[in-house]
C-alpha positions as CSV (number, residue, x, y, z in Angstrom):
1,M,16.9,2.1,-110.4
2,A,16.9,3.0,-106.7
3,D,17.2,6.3,-105.6
4,S,20.2,5.3,-103.3
5,G,22.4,4.6,-106.6
6,F,22.5,0.9,-105.8
7,S,20.4,-1.7,-107.2
8,E,20.7,-5.5,-107.2
9,I,22.5,-6.8,-110.2
10,P,20.3,-9.3,-111.9
11,K,21.6,-12.8,-113.0
12,A,21.3,-15.1,-115.7
13,P,22.4,-18.4,-114.1
14,V,21.8,-21.7,-115.7
15,A,22.4,-24.4,-113.4
16,D,18.8,-24.7,-111.8
17,L,17.5,-25.0,-115.0
18,D,16.7,-27.9,-117.7
19,L,16.8,-26.0,-120.7
20,S,15.4,-28.9,-122.6
21,V,12.1,-28.1,-120.8
22,P,10.2,-25.0,-122.3
23,G,9.1,-23.4,-119.5
24,Q,12.4,-23.6,-117.8
25,R,13.8,-22.5,-121.2
26,E,11.8,-19.0,-120.7
27,E,12.5,-18.6,-117.5
28,W,16.2,-18.4,-118.6
29,E,15.5,-15.9,-121.4
30,R,13.6,-13.6,-119.2
31,R,16.7,-13.8,-117.0
32,V,19.3,-12.8,-119.7
33,M,16.7,-10.0,-120.9
34,A,16.4,-8.7,-117.4
35,L,20.4,-8.6,-117.0
36,A,20.6,-7.0,-120.4
37,A,18.2,-4.6,-119.2
38,W,20.1,-3.6,-116.4
39,R,23.1,-3.2,-118.0
40,L,21.6,-0.7,-120.8
41,E,20.1,1.1,-118.2
42,Q,23.4,1.6,-116.1
43,A,25.4,2.6,-119.4
44,R,22.5,5.3,-120.3
45,E,22.8,6.5,-116.6
46,R,26.6,7.1,-117.0
47,L,26.1,8.6,-120.3
48,A,23.4,10.8,-119.1
49,A,26.0,11.7,-115.9
50,M,28.6,12.8,-118.3
51,G,26.4,14.9,-120.6
52,I,26.4,13.2,-123.3
53,V,22.8,12.1,-123.3
54,D,19.7,13.6,-121.9
55,E,17.4,12.3,-119.6
56,N,15.6,9.9,-122.8
57,G,18.7,8.9,-124.1
58,D,19.0,10.8,-126.9
59,L,22.3,12.8,-127.8
60,R,22.5,16.0,-126.4
61,S,24.9,17.2,-129.6
62,G,25.9,16.3,-132.9
63,E,28.8,18.2,-132.5
64,L,32.5,16.9,-131.9
65,P,34.0,17.3,-128.3
66,P,36.7,20.4,-129.2
67,D,39.4,18.1,-128.3
68,M,38.6,16.2,-131.3
69,L,38.0,19.0,-134.1
70,P,40.7,19.4,-137.2
71,D,42.1,22.2,-135.5
72,S,42.5,21.0,-131.8
73,D,46.1,20.6,-130.4
74,T,45.3,17.7,-128.6
75,S,46.6,14.6,-130.1
76,L,47.6,10.8,-128.8
77,E,50.9,12.1,-128.0
78,T,49.8,15.2,-126.1
79,G,46.6,13.7,-124.2
């Protein structure tokens, strides 16, 4: 991903392809996989920014956050 914080979103259009042609079906699959990889990277970056995962995408902790522990005063009603 670019350092500017912006990258072009890949697209997976099908209108320009004839999926009955093997090479064009492979091109569409390549587009879909590029889009999926981009979405996964965006999600990983958001989770890393929130401190949930490290730079490798591994969970930083297996512990529940304090507001989710059984003795927390937080509830659906109180937020």
